[in-house]
DSSP file (Angstrom, degrees, kcal/mol; ACC not computed):
  #  RESIDUE AA STRUCTURE BP1 BP2  ACC     N-H-->O    O-->H-N    N-H-->O    O-->H-N    TCO  KAPPA ALPHA  PHI   PSI    X-CA   Y-CA   Z-CA
    1    1 A M              0   0    0      0, 0.0     3,-0.1     0, 0.0     2,-0.1   0.000 360.0 360.0 360.0 141.2  119.5   94.0   99.7
    2    2 A A        -     0   0    0      1,-0.1     2,-0.0    16,-0.0     0, 0.0  -0.390 360.0 -96.1 -73.4 149.1  118.3   92.3   96.5
    3    3 A E        -     0   0    0     -2,-0.1    15,-3.2    14,-0.1     2,-0.3  -0.336  40.2-148.4 -61.4 142.4  118.6   94.1   93.1
    4    4 A R  E     -A   17   0A   0     13,-0.3     2,-0.3    -3,-0.1    72,-0.1  -0.903   8.1-158.2-117.9 141.8  115.5   95.9   92.1
    5    5 A V  E     -A   16   0A   0     11,-3.0    11,-2.7    -2,-0.3     2,-0.5  -0.903  16.6-130.7-121.4 153.9  114.1   96.5   88.6
    6    6 A R  E     +A   15   0A   0     -2,-0.3    71,-3.3     9,-0.2    72,-0.5  -0.896  28.1 174.7-107.1 132.3  111.7   99.2   87.6
    7    7 A V  E     -A   14   0A   0      7,-2.9     7,-2.7    -2,-0.5     2,-0.5  -0.842  26.4-132.0-127.0 160.4  108.6   98.3   85.5
    8    8 A I  E     -Ab  13  79A   0     70,-2.8    72,-3.4    -2,-0.3     2,-0.6  -0.980  19.8-169.0-117.6 123.6  105.6  100.4   84.4
    9    9 A I  E >  S-Ab  12  80A   0      3,-3.0     3,-1.9    -2,-0.5    72,-0.2  -0.944  74.5 -22.3-117.3 113.6  102.3   98.8   85.0
   10   10 A D  T 3  S-     0   0    0     70,-3.4    -1,-0.2    -2,-0.6    71,-0.1   0.890 130.2 -49.0  52.2  41.1   99.3  100.6   83.3
   11   11 A G  T 3  S+     0   0    0     69,-0.3    -1,-0.3     1,-0.2    70,-0.1   0.412 118.1 111.4  82.5   0.3  101.4  103.8   83.3
   12   12 A E  E <   -A    9   0A   0     -3,-1.9    -3,-3.0     2,-0.0    -1,-0.2  -0.902  64.2-130.1-106.1 124.0  102.5  103.6   87.0
   13   13 A P  E     +A    8   0A   0      0, 0.0     2,-0.3     0, 0.0    -5,-0.3  -0.476  28.1 178.6 -70.3 146.7  106.1  102.8   87.8
   14   14 A L  E     -A    7   0A   0     -7,-2.7    -7,-2.9    -2,-0.1     2,-0.5  -0.977  22.0-143.1-150.3 135.9  106.9  100.1   90.3
   15   15 A A  E     +A    6   0A   0     -2,-0.3    -9,-0.2    -9,-0.2    61,-0.0  -0.896  28.9 171.2-100.2 127.8  110.1   98.8   91.6
   16   16 A V  E     -A    5   0A   0    -11,-2.7   -11,-3.0    -2,-0.5     3,-0.1  -0.906  39.8 -83.1-130.8 152.9  110.2   95.0   92.2
   17   17 A P  E >   -A    4   0A   0      0, 0.0     3,-1.5     0, 0.0   -13,-0.3  -0.281  55.8 -92.9 -56.5 143.0  112.9   92.6   93.0
   18   18 A A  T 3  S+     0   0    0    -15,-3.2     3,-0.1     1,-0.2    57,-0.1  -0.238 112.3  29.5 -53.3 143.3  114.9   91.2   90.2
   19   19 A F  T 3  S+     0   0    0     55,-0.6     2,-0.4     1,-0.3    -1,-0.2   0.599  83.1 144.4  72.5  15.1  113.5   87.9   88.9
   20   20 A T    <   -     0   0    0     -3,-1.5    54,-2.8    54,-0.1    -1,-0.3  -0.685  50.9-119.4 -75.2 136.7  109.9   88.7   89.8
   21   21 A T  B  >  -E   73   0B   0     -2,-0.4     4,-1.8    52,-0.2    52,-0.2  -0.264  17.4-118.5 -67.7 160.2  107.4   87.5   87.4
   22   22 A V  H  > S+     0   0    0     50,-2.3     4,-2.0    47,-1.3    48,-0.2   0.900 115.6  55.3 -67.7 -40.6  105.1   89.9   85.6
   23   23 A A  H  > S+     0   0    0     46,-1.9     4,-2.0    49,-0.3    -1,-0.2   0.906 109.3  48.5 -57.5 -41.3  102.1   88.2   87.3
   24   24 A A  H  > S+     0   0    0     45,-0.3     4,-2.0     1,-0.2    -1,-0.2   0.893 108.7  51.4 -66.6 -37.9  103.6   88.8   90.6
   25   25 A A  H  X S+     0   0    0     -4,-1.8     4,-1.9     1,-0.2    -1,-0.2   0.837 110.0  49.8 -73.9 -25.2  104.5   92.4   90.0
   26   26 A I  H  X S+     0   0    0     -4,-2.0     4,-2.5     2,-0.2    -1,-0.2   0.863 108.6  53.1 -76.7 -33.4  100.9   93.1   88.9
   27   27 A A  H  < S+     0   0    0     -4,-2.0    -2,-0.2    -5,-0.2    -1,-0.2   0.908 110.3  46.8 -60.1 -42.4   99.6   91.4   92.0
   28   28 A I  H >< S+     0   0    0     -4,-2.0     3,-0.9     1,-0.2    -2,-0.2   0.885 115.3  47.9 -63.7 -45.1  101.9   93.7   94.1
   29   29 A A  H 3< S+     0   0    0     -4,-1.9    -2,-0.2     1,-0.2    -1,-0.2   0.884 118.2  39.0 -71.9 -36.0  100.7   96.7   92.1
   30   30 A L  T >X S+     0   0    0     -4,-2.5     3,-2.6    -5,-0.1     4,-0.5   0.112  79.2 154.5-104.0  23.2   97.0   95.9   92.3
   31   31 A R  T <4 S+     0   0    0     -3,-0.9    -3,-0.1     1,-0.3    -4,-0.0  -0.241  72.4  13.0 -51.3 130.8   96.9   94.7   95.8
   32   32 A G  T 34 S+     0   0    0     -5,-0.1    -1,-0.3     1,-0.1    -2,-0.1   0.320 103.4  93.8  88.1 -10.4   93.4   95.1   97.3
   33   33 A V  T <4 S-     0   0    0     -3,-2.6    -2,-0.2     2,-0.2     3,-0.1   0.627  93.7-114.6 -94.6 -14.5   91.8   95.8   93.9
   34   34 A G  S  < S+     0   0    0     -4,-0.5     3,-0.1     1,-0.2     2,-0.1   0.838  76.1  24.2  81.5 103.8   90.8   92.1   93.3
   35   35 A G  S    S-     0   0    0      9,-0.1    11,-0.3     1,-0.1    -2,-0.2  -0.205  75.1-109.9 101.0 165.6   92.4   90.4   90.4
   36   36 A T  S    S+     0   0    0      9,-3.7     2,-0.3     1,-0.2    10,-0.2   0.517  94.0   8.2-112.4  -7.4   95.7   90.9   88.5
   37   37 A R  E    S-F   45   0C   0      8,-1.9     8,-3.1    -3,-0.1     2,-0.4  -0.952  71.1-114.4-158.7 170.4   94.2   92.2   85.3
   38   38 A R  E     -Fg  44  83C   0     44,-1.4    46,-1.5    -2,-0.3     5,-0.1  -0.934  25.7-133.1-115.7 137.9   91.0   93.3   83.7
   39   39 A S    >   -     0   0    0      4,-2.7     3,-1.3    -2,-0.4    -1,-0.0  -0.127  41.6 -90.5 -70.8 179.4   89.2   91.5   80.9
   40   40 A V  T 3  S+     0   0    0      1,-0.2    -1,-0.1    44,-0.2    43,-0.0   0.772 132.7  52.6 -64.7 -25.1   87.9   93.4   77.8
   41   41 A T  T 3  S-     0   0    0      2,-0.1    -1,-0.2    43,-0.0    -3,-0.0   0.494 122.4-109.2 -86.1  -9.8   84.6   93.8   79.7
   42   42 A G    <   +     0   0    0     -3,-1.3    -2,-0.1     1,-0.3     3,-0.0   0.400  70.0 144.0  92.3   0.9   86.5   95.2   82.7
   43   43 A E        -     0   0    0      1,-0.1    -4,-2.7    -5,-0.1     2,-0.4  -0.488  56.6-105.1 -71.3 140.9   85.9   92.2   84.9
   44   44 A P  E     -F   38   0C   0      0, 0.0     2,-0.3     0, 0.0    -6,-0.2  -0.537  39.2-174.5 -73.9 131.7   88.8   91.3   87.3
   45   45 A R  E     -F   37   0C   0     -8,-3.1    -9,-3.7    -2,-0.4    -8,-1.9  -0.861   3.0-163.6-117.4 149.1   90.9   88.4   86.3
   46   46 A A        -     0   0    0     -2,-0.3     2,-0.2   -11,-0.3   -23,-0.0  -0.932  32.6 -96.7-130.8 157.5   93.7   86.7   88.3
   47   47 A A        +     0   0    0     -2,-0.3   -12,-0.1     1,-0.2   -10,-0.0  -0.565  44.9 176.1 -64.9 134.8   96.6   84.3   87.6
   48   48 A F        +     0   0    0     -2,-0.2    -1,-0.2    -3,-0.0    -3,-0.0   0.805  67.7  23.7-113.7 -52.8   95.2   80.9   88.6
   49   49 A C  S    S-     0   0    0      1,-0.0    -2,-0.1     0, 0.0     0, 0.0   0.754  79.7-148.9 -94.4 -22.4   97.7   78.0   87.9
   50   50 A G  S    S+     0   0    0      1,-0.1    -3,-0.0   -27,-0.0   -27,-0.0   0.673  79.0  80.4  63.2  15.8  101.0   80.0   87.9
   51   51 A M  S    S-     0   0    0     20,-0.0    -1,-0.1     0, 0.0    20,-0.0   0.218 108.7 -96.5-137.6  16.1  102.6   77.7   85.4
   52   52 A G  S    S+     0   0    0      1,-0.0    16,-0.1     0, 0.0    19,-0.0   0.644  95.3 101.6  91.4   9.3  101.3   78.8   82.0
   53   53 A V  S    S+     0   0    0      1,-0.1    -1,-0.0     2,-0.0     0, 0.0   0.838  78.8  45.7 -99.7 -39.5   98.4   76.4   81.5
   54   54 A C  S    S-     0   0    0      1,-0.1    -1,-0.1     3,-0.0    -7,-0.0   0.796  82.9-147.7 -77.3 -30.5   95.3   78.5   82.4
   55   55 A H    >   +     0   0    0      1,-0.1     3,-1.0     2,-0.0    -1,-0.1   0.643  59.7 126.1  73.0  13.9   96.2   81.6   80.4
   56   56 A E  T 3   +     0   0    0      1,-0.2    -1,-0.1    12,-0.0   -11,-0.0   0.619  66.1  61.4 -79.6 -11.9   94.4   83.8   83.1
   57   57 A C  T 3  S+     0   0    0      9,-0.1    12,-1.3     2,-0.0    -1,-0.2   0.268  73.6 140.7 -96.4  13.6   97.6   85.9   83.5
   58   58 A R  E <   +C   68   0A   0     -3,-1.0     2,-0.2    10,-0.2    10,-0.2  -0.376  20.6 152.2 -65.7 129.5   97.7   87.1   79.8
   59   59 A V  E     -C   67   0A   0      8,-2.2     8,-2.6    -2,-0.1     2,-0.6  -0.866  47.8 -93.4-142.1 176.6   98.7   90.7   79.6
   60   60 A T  E     - D   0  81A   0     21,-2.5    21,-3.1    -2,-0.2     2,-0.5  -0.884  36.9-171.6-101.1 130.8  100.4   93.1   77.0
   61   61 A V  E >   -CD  64  80A   0      3,-2.5     3,-1.2    -2,-0.6    19,-0.2  -0.939  70.0 -18.1-117.4 105.9  104.2   93.4   77.5
   62   62 A D  T 3  S-     0   0    0     17,-3.0    -1,-0.1    -2,-0.5    18,-0.1   0.851 129.7 -50.3  63.4  33.3  106.0   96.0   75.5
   63   63 A G  T 3  S+     0   0    0     16,-0.3     2,-0.6     1,-0.3    -1,-0.3   0.261 111.9 120.3  92.5  -9.6  103.2   96.3   73.1
   64   64 A R  E <   -C   61   0A   0     -3,-1.2    -3,-2.5     1,-0.0     3,-0.5  -0.788  56.3-138.8 -95.3 121.6  103.0   92.5   72.5
   65   65 A A  E    S+     0   0A   0     -2,-0.6    -5,-0.2    -5,-0.2    19,-0.1  -0.355  71.9  22.8 -77.8 159.3   99.5   91.1   73.4
   66   66 A D  E    S+     0   0A   0      1,-0.2     2,-0.4    -2,-0.1    -1,-0.2   0.766  72.4 161.3  57.1  39.1   98.7   87.9   75.2
   67   67 A V  E     -C   59   0A   0     -8,-2.6    -8,-2.2    -3,-0.5     2,-0.8  -0.705  45.5-115.8 -85.9 131.2  102.0   87.4   76.9
   68   68 A L  E >   -C   58   0A   0     -2,-0.4     3,-1.2   -10,-0.2     4,-0.4  -0.611  22.9-162.4 -74.4 111.0  101.8   85.0   79.9
   69   69 A G  G >  S+     0   0    0    -12,-1.3   -46,-1.9    -2,-0.8   -47,-1.3   0.758  87.1  59.2 -62.9 -29.3  102.6   87.0   83.0
   70   70 A C  G 3  S+     0   0    0      1,-0.2    -1,-0.2   -48,-0.2   -49,-0.1   0.653 110.3  42.9 -74.7 -20.1  103.4   84.0   85.1
   71   71 A Q  G <  S+     0   0    0     -3,-1.2     2,-0.5   -50,-0.0    -1,-0.2   0.408 100.5  84.2-106.3   2.2  106.1   82.9   82.6
   72   72 A T    <   -     0   0    0     -3,-0.6   -50,-2.3    -4,-0.4     2,-0.3  -0.910  65.5-145.5-115.8 126.9  107.7   86.3   82.0
   73   73 A L  B     -E   21   0B   0     -2,-0.5   -52,-0.2   -52,-0.2     2,-0.2  -0.592  24.1-112.6 -89.6 148.4  110.3   87.9   84.3
   74   74 A C        -     0   0    0    -54,-2.8   -55,-0.6    -2,-0.3     2,-0.3  -0.475  34.0-175.4 -75.8 148.4  110.4   91.6   84.9
   75   75 A R    >   -     0   0    0     -2,-0.2     3,-2.0   -57,-0.1     2,-0.1  -0.950  41.9 -73.1-139.5 160.4  113.3   93.6   83.5
   76   76 A D  T 3  S+     0   0    0     -2,-0.3   -69,-0.2     1,-0.3   -61,-0.0  -0.337 117.7   9.9 -62.0 125.6  114.2   97.2   83.9
   77   77 A G  T 3  S+     0   0    0    -71,-3.3    -1,-0.3     1,-0.2   -70,-0.2   0.414  83.7 155.5  86.3   3.5  111.9   99.4   81.8
   78   78 A L    <   -     0   0    0     -3,-2.0   -70,-2.8   -72,-0.5     2,-0.6  -0.410  33.9-144.5 -68.5 134.1  109.4   96.7   80.9
   79   79 A S  E     -b    8   0A   0    -72,-0.2   -17,-3.0    -2,-0.2     2,-0.5  -0.863  17.7-171.8-108.2 125.9  106.0   98.2   80.1
   80   80 A I  E     -bD   9  61A   0    -72,-3.4   -70,-3.4    -2,-0.6     2,-0.5  -0.953   9.8-167.9-127.1 128.9  102.9   96.1   81.1
   81   81 A E  E     - D   0  60A   0    -21,-3.1   -21,-2.5    -2,-0.5   -72,-0.0  -0.972   4.9-167.6-115.4 130.7   99.3   96.7   80.3
   82   82 A T        +     0   0    0     -2,-0.5   -44,-1.4   -23,-0.2     2,-0.5   0.547  62.4  92.0 -92.2 -10.1   96.7   94.8   82.2
   83   83 A M  B      g   38   0C   0    -46,-0.2   -44,-0.2     1,-0.1   -43,-0.1  -0.711 360.0 360.0 -79.6 124.2   93.6   95.6   80.0
   84   84 A Q              0   0    0    -46,-1.5   -44,-0.2    -2,-0.5    -1,-0.1   0.494 360.0 360.0-108.8 360.0   93.2   92.9   77.3
């Protein structure tokens, strides 16, 4: 079985396989909600290009705003906030 790491997304713990991107972890956590993050006005937004060009996957990681979730790998204890 693949190693798993624990992240915290909007205050909720989630275990994901090692080397999962933040954008993928958020998609797993918010499955069925529509989108992978919320804009400042509360609108659902989602990763679009998956390669760091569109910036639709911007989230706050460990208190640092505007991190590209599709370019950031999860690690144990990572704190992710989806509201921008």
